[in-house]
N, C-alpha and C positions, 0 to 999 in steps of 0.2 A: 309503781311501788318499788322500793329499793330491796336489795337482798335482805337487809335487816328486817324490814317490814314483812317480807315473805317468811322469814324465819320465825318471827313472832306469830304470824298466822298459822304456820305449821305446828307450833307448840300448842296454840289454841285448839287446833283440830285434834291433837293428841289428847288433850284434856277432855274434849267432848267424847272422843272414842272411849276413853277410860270410864267416864261417867255413864255412858250408854251401854257398855258391854261387860263390865267387870263381873257381874253376877252370872252372865252366860259363860264366861271363861271358867268360872268355878264349877258350874253345872257340867262343863265338858271335861272336868278333872284337872284343870289347870289352876295356877295360883292367881289371885286377884291382881297382884302387882304386875303380872305379865301383860296385862292390858294397858299398862301405863308407860312401858318402855318403847320409845319411838323405833320404828322399823322392826325391832324384835317382835313387837306385838302383832305386826302384820304377818310375820313368818309363822307365829303361833296360830293366828287366825286361819291361815291357809291350811294348817294341819287339822284344825277343828272342823272346817267346812270341806275337808278332803279335796283340796285343789292344789295344783303345783305351786311351789314356792316362787317360781319366776314371775308369777302374776304380780308380785310386789313391785317389780321393776316397771310394769306398765302403769302402775298408779302414780309414778313420778314423771311420766312423759306427758308434757302438755298436749292437749286436744285428745290424745288417746285415753288419758285418765278420766275425761268427762264421760266416756263410754264405759269404762271399767268400773267406776264407783257404783252405778246402779246394779251392775252384775254382782258385785260383792255384797251389796245390801240384800238382794234377793236370795243369794246363796246362803247368807247368814240366817235369815228368818226361816228358810226352808229346812236348814239343819236342825232348827228347834221346833219343827212341826207345823209351821205356818205356810201351807201350800196353796191357799185360795188365791184366786186372781185378784180379789180385793186387797189382800195382804200385800201382794207384789205392787199393786197400784199405789197403796198408801206409803210403802217404802220409798217409791220413786218421787211421788208428789211432795212428801215431807222432807226430801233430800236426806233420807236415812234416819231422820229423827223418830220414825215409827219404831225403831229398835229400842228407844228409851221406854216406850210403852211395854214392849215385850219383856224387857229387862226387869222392870219394876212392878208392873201391874198384872203379870200373868205367871202361871206356874208352868212355864215352858220346860219341856223335857228334851234333853240332848239325844239326837239320833245319830250315833257314831257310824252305824253301818248303812245309812241311807244310800240309795242309789243316786248317782249324779246324772243319770240319763233322764232326759225329759219324759214326762208321764203320758204325753199325747203327741200325735203327729204335728199338731199346731205348735206345741212347745218345742218340738225338735226343729221345726221350720224356723221359729223365732230365734232359737239358740244358734242355728247355723248362720242365719242372716246377720245376727249381732256380731258374731266372731269374724265373719267375712268383712263386715264394715270396719271392725277394729284392725284387722290385718291390712286392709286396703288403706286405711287412714295412716297407719304406721309407715307403709311403703310410700304413700303419697307425700307425707310430711317430711320424711327424713332420708329417703333414698331416691325415688324416681317419680316425677310428676308429669302427667300428660299436659300438653300445651298446644294451642292452635295459633296459626299465623293469620291475623285479621287484615293486615295492610301489606302494601307492596314495597315497604322501605328497604327490604333486603333482597328484593328480586335482583338477580337471578339465582342467588344462593338458596334462598328460601322463598317459596311462592305462596300467594294467598290460597288458603285451603290445605296447606301442609299441616299435618298433625305430628307433633314432636314428643319424644321422651326427653325430659330435662333432668339431668343428673344433679342431685343435691350434694353428693359426697365428693365430687371433684374439687370444688372450692371450699368444702366443709358445709354440712347441713346447718342451717340457721334454726335455732330453737324458736318456735313461735312466741312472739311477745304478747299476742292476744290470746289469753288463756281460755276465754269462754267464747266459742265459735262453733258453728255447724261444721261437721266433718266433710272434707272433700269438695267444698265449694269455696269460692273466693270471698268477695265482699258483699254479695247479695244472694238471696234465696231464689231458686228457680221459680219462674211463673209469677211470683209476688213482687219481686224487685226490692223488697225490704232488706235492711242490713242483716247480714248473716252472723253478726258478732256484737259483743258488748265492748265499748271503748275502755272500760275499766272493769277489773284491775289489769295491769300490764306487767309482764316480766321484763327485767332489764335485758338489754341486748346480749345474747350469748350465741356463739357459733362453735360447732364441733370441729376438730382438726380436719383439714382437707388433704387431698392427695397431691394437689398442684396449685400454683399461683396463676392468676390471670396474666396472659401474655398478649403482646401486641397482635392485633388482628383476630383474636379469639371472638367467636360469637357468644354473647352472654345474655342470659335472661335475668331481668332485674325488676324491681318495683320503681315505677316512674316517680322521681323525686318531687316533681311539681304537681302531683295529683291532688286535686281537691274536689273531684267529682263525687256526687252522692253514691253513684253506682259505677261499676267497672266500665260499662259501655252505655251510651244512649242518654246520658244526662246533659241536657242543653239549657238548664235553668240559669247557669252563670253564677249560682250561689256558691260561696266557699263552704266546704265541708271538711272538718278535721278528720283525718284517717290515720290510724296507726301504720307504721312502716310496712308491716307484713300484709296489710290490707289495701295498700295502694295498687293501682292498676299494673298488671304484668306487661312488660315490654321486652322486646328482644332486638338487640342492635350489635354492631361490630365494635369491639374495643380498639380504637386506633391509638389512644394515649393511655399509658399506665402511670401509676404514681411515680413522680420524679422526672417525667418527660417534659421537654419543652416542645410545644406543638404549634405548627403554623399551617395555614391553608393558602395555597396559591392556585388560582384558576380552577378550584374544585378538587385539587390534589393535596394530600397531606405530606408535610415534612416533619419528621420526628428527630429532634436534636440536630437539625440542619440537613438531614438526609431524606430524600424522597421515599415515602413508604411504599414497599412492594407488597401487593396483595397476593393471597393464594390464588392458584389457577382457577378455582371454582368461583371466586368473587368476580362479578361483572359490574363495573361502575356504569351508571346511567346518568345522562344529563339531557336537559331539554335543548333541542336544536330547532332553529327556524328553517323550514324547508320552503324554498321558493320554486314554484312550478311555472313552466312556459305557458300554461293554460289555466283558466279558473279551476280550482280544485273541487271535484265532485266524485261520485262513485266510479266514474270511468277513468279519471286521471290520477286518483289517489293510489299510491303503490300498494298492490294487493298483499305483499309480504309483510306489510306493517299494519294490517287491519286490527290486530289485537293490541296495538300499542296505545298507551295513554297519550292524549293530545289535547291542546287548547288552541284558542283562536289568536289571530293577529289583527290589531286594530290601529286606526289612526285617530288621534285626539288632538284638538287644537293646542298648540304649544303654550298659549297663554293660560289654558286650564291646567295642563300638566305641571307647569311651573308655579302654580298657586298652592301655597301651603295648606289652605283649608280644603281644597279639592284633593290634595294628596291624602289628608286624613280621612276624607270620605271614601276614597278609593280603597284604603286599607280596611275599612269597615265593610266594603262590598265586594272584595275580591283580592286578587294578587296579580299585579301587572309589573312588567319590567321593560325598561326602555331598550329598544334595539336599533333605533335610527331616528333621523329627523330631517326635515327640509325647512324652507323659509316659513312655512305656515303650520305644518303638522309635526307631531311627535309620533313615531311608530312604536307600539308597545305589544308585548306578547304575554299571554296568561289567561286566567279565567276571571270573569266579572259578572255581576248581577245584570241580566239583560235589561231590566227596567232602568237601572242606574246608568247603563251604557247609553240608553236611548235619551235620557235626560241630558247627558253630556254631549249628545250628538256625535258619538263615536261611530266611525265608519269601519265596517268589516273589510279587510284586505283579502279578496277572494283568491288571490294567487299564492298566498302564504299560509302556513299552518305551523304550529309549534308541536314537535313530536319528541317523546322521551326515548332516547336511543342509547345502545351500547356502542363501543368503538367499531365492532364488526358490522353493526347495522348502518352506521354512518358511511362506511366504505361501500356497502351495497347501494345505499341511497344515492351516493355521489355518482354511481355508474348508471342510475336510472335514466332512461332516454329523455324524460321530460324535466329533468332537474336543471334549474338555473344555478342555485347555490344551496349549501347546507352550512349554516352558521350557528356556532354554539352560543347559548344565552349566557351572559355574564351579568349577574345581578348587581344593582346599585346598592350603595350603603343603606343599611336598615337598622334602626334603633332597636328592633326586636332581637337582634343578635346579642347574645351574652357577651359582656356584662351590662349591656344596655346603656352604653356611654356614647352619646351622639358625636362627640368630637373625635372619637377613634375612627369613625367612618368605616366600620367593619361591615362586611356583607356575608351572605351565606356561601360565597365563592372565594372570598379573600379576607383573611383576618389573621391576627397573631403577630408575634409569638405569644403563647399563653402557657403558664406553668401549671402542671398538674400536681396538686399537693400530695405530699408523701408523709406518712405517719412519722412523727419525730422531727420533721423539717421545720425550720423557723423562717418566717418571712417578715419583711419590714411592713409596718402599717402606717399609712398616711391617707390623705384625702384622695390621692390618685389610685392607690392600690386597694383601698377598702371595697370598692364595688366588685372586685374579683373574689373576695373572701367573705363578704358580709353574710351571705346565706349559710356558708359553712359555719362560721362562728356562732351565729344566732339560731339557725334552724336545724343544723345537722349535729352540732356539738353542744347545743343547749346552754349557751351563755347569754347573760344579759349584756346587750351591746347598746351604747349610746355614743353618737358622733356629733361633735360640734366643731366644724371646720377641720383643722388638723389635730384637734384634741379628741382622742378616742378613749373611751372608758369601757372596760370589760369587767363585769361583776363589781362595778363601783370603783375600780382601780384604773388610773391613767396608764396607758401602755403605748409603746411604739413598735411592738412586734407581736407575733402570734406563733405558737407551736401547735401543729396539727396533731389530733388525737387518733386519726385513722387514715387509711389510704383512700385516694379518690381516682376516678377513671373518667375517660372521655369516650362516650359511646355514640356511634354515628350509623346512619343507614347508607347502604351502597347506592340506593336510588337518590342521588345527591339533591336533586331538585324537587323531590316529593317525599320528604322525610321530616317528621317532627323529632328532633334529636338534641344532643348536647349543645349544638350551636345556639339553641333557643333557651334551654333551661340551665346549662352549665354542667358542673361536675356531678358524677354519680358516686355517692359514698359507698364504701365496701359493705356497710351494714344494710344497704338496699339490694345487694347482689343476691339473687335467688339460686342460680345454678348454671350449668353448662348444657346446652342442647347437644345430644349425642346421636340421636337417630330419628329419621322420619318413618313413622310406622304406618301412615296412611296419607293419601293425597288425592284431592279432586278439585275441580273448579268450583270454589265456593260461591262464585257470582253467576253460575248457571241459572237459567230462569225457572227450572222446575226440578223436582226430586229425580225424575226420570233422566233429565238432562245431566244432572249431577252424577248419576250412576254411569252414564255413558262417558263422562269426562274423567273417570278414575285414571290417575297416572300410575299405572302398574310399575313402570320403570323406576319410580321414586319410592315405592313401598319398601321399607326396611333398608334404606340406604343411610350411611353415616353422614352426619352434618359436617364434621371436621375432616381434616386430611387434604391431600393435594391430588391432582389428577382427576379423571372422570369418576363420578360417583358410581359405586358398585352396589347393586341390589342383592340383599340376602333373603329375598322373599321366598324362594324355593326351599332354602335351608330351614327357615322358620316354619313354613307350611308343612314340611316333612316332619319336624319335631312335634307339631300340633297333631298331625295324623297318627304318629307313633303313640302319642299320649292317649288319644281317643281309642286307638286299637287296644292298647294295654289295659285301659280301664274297662273296655267291653269284655276282654278276655278274663280279667279278674272277676267281673260280675257274673259271668257264666260259670266260672269255677266254683263260686260261692253257692250258686243255685244248685249245682250238682251235689255238693256236700249236704 
């Protein structure tokens, strides 16, 4: 829906409000016309039901207003003597239209001096829970959102099992475009797996002013642009599912390229505008290396200090199979393999592959080699290991899966570019060669009708040879270079997909531990309440935070005892 359509809807709601409440306004000593004036009628209604005027603001905040409207309906009918649970239920089930019945079909009396306190313990409990949810939803949506790290793409900066606070206000809080959704959940309801939202109606994209702009090397939380999964995690159906931007899966990566940059990757390292990117101290790049051992690799010969590291096998495959295009397609369907060497008969490959598929291709496991994911520091240690023959970095072959998916470019996950990161207001030339870079921006992110016929390109029915971008774009990458699904595969991230900036790790444990007891034992106390950004070694503020919590509990206990004495 456009802003014009939303304005018409707003006026329609005002008409409904007038028709359903004007008699009640009169019974409360107000004028009938006061029920018809937008916003002013809300201020008057707050006076009638003896509630603070600032509640009106909550009625205009998406998601929060879904919780506030039922509260207002119930408060209104109670002000006119309808206290029964059935009355409250009817007000909610009829979406407030029960007030029409009270307005026209009853002799409702105004109770100006009614108590606004709940009449029972249950009512007090429900009221407290309702406003706690409203407050939490407000904070969650517009200020700070909890987030968990499910993958190792940013190891060692962020670990699997880290729980973060993501600031919405650093880059500007994005107003939810999905206006009908369950509070404080993402795209699916807990336990049921069903969608937590309605796809329509939608608000146009709106973002509140931010405190700062995204900078190179910032860690950014965003909605995955390529997401078409039915639910946030665990959907393996392969079916396409349309999802609004704010309900796409949440991702967190490092922003290596900002709007206006020219980006290039050489041997796994980024160059921005021709200069090698220098990462913060806390960032630790990881690449897969092939470790060759003097003896067959087993529990006794594998380096003990690397037991926790991700690793894959090394195999030999007949070169005639490896060089066959159909076999290559089958390999992509059954795993991920990279060539690391060859002889007169065999090609040596490293990576992961379906065991049954490997058996059909008569692949041979190389028992003296293994592929290990390592940082630079770990490589140095491994080279000094007594049984080491060699440690060689994997350099992946060209792959059409790399954005913009143009085979003749011969781009790989380790070497590609240069690539321009689009900036709002910048204009680029459009032709058959440049279109693959900007096609999804024009069509999917900036919502234009695009038709291409050779070098003839039509946007919204008009033939064009250039395009001007409507928003900024970013290039977001994992530090775990050989184990990260990132912009190398899906391309640019639009600014309207940016969710916020991770600012603090508030809890951390090994999410892959085999049991709950093991998870408790794996709690990383040194990571609790550490900042995500900044340079140098992370500093934990856990003792400071725990001291504040202890003081708050002590003060609350003291106040409670003081009230009892009175």
